[in-house]
Phi, psi and omega in degrees: 000111180300328180301327181291332183274342184243347179053055180280154177279328181222148171244114184250123177262127182227187178069210182301326179298317181294336180296342177290338172070214186303321179302320178294312181299317179297315180295316180296316179300318180296317179297315180296321178293321177297317178295319182289337183297336180264005184214119177298325179297309180297322177300320182295335181280339179051049183298320180301328180286347183270347187278132178224156172260135176284148175300147180302138176084355179278125184280072184296330178298319179293320178297314180298318178298320179297322179290330183270346182297135179291147176283136178233144176286140181263000000 
């Protein structure tokens, strides 16, 4: 789980995947809750509560890349 290595506040699914909408979010949330049910540690992280779908047409990949780009002096 990549979320465990970076301790993000939100996991945002965008692009074509997000177009699947609520069925995807519901299924993913259920899997994450099932995994957490066997581990007090995973339950404490509340990963399922962090997952969101990006609005359709929002270029989340570009936003994420911008946030991760190193700062350079101009």
